Phi, psi and omega in degrees: 000003180280001184267008181266157176246142177296139179299142179259144178289124183258327185228138176250128180239153180271171176300316179299319178294324179294322177297313180299315181298313179298320179296313182292325178298331179264009177054044177254143171277168175299322179296318179295316179296321179301316179295316181295322185267345183071033180237135180303144179302323181296326178289320178297317177300315180296321177296311182298332179261014176057032175267341180228137176290146182295308180076158186294310184294319176296320179300318179297314181297315180293321179297317177299314182294325182267000178055051177219170177282141179306329180298331178300324181274320187281324183238063185294334182253017185299131176240133177272123183292322184220138177289343184259017179292117182226000000 
């Protein structure tokens, strides 16, 4: 098993792009997500276009609405340096 190579990161996405991707995967409009999360649609648009920072409380609200962990939205490009980090 020593013949494998670690996967290389091919695409870098922003926090806003991760929100948009999660929303689109669940076939939600910005208006639908806004209602589910209790966040104005204009704010969701601004987050998705990286004009507004996501922030902890918004991340929690959006994560609940999108049924995912907040880290999925906040750290979309997170790479673990070592599998043995303990």
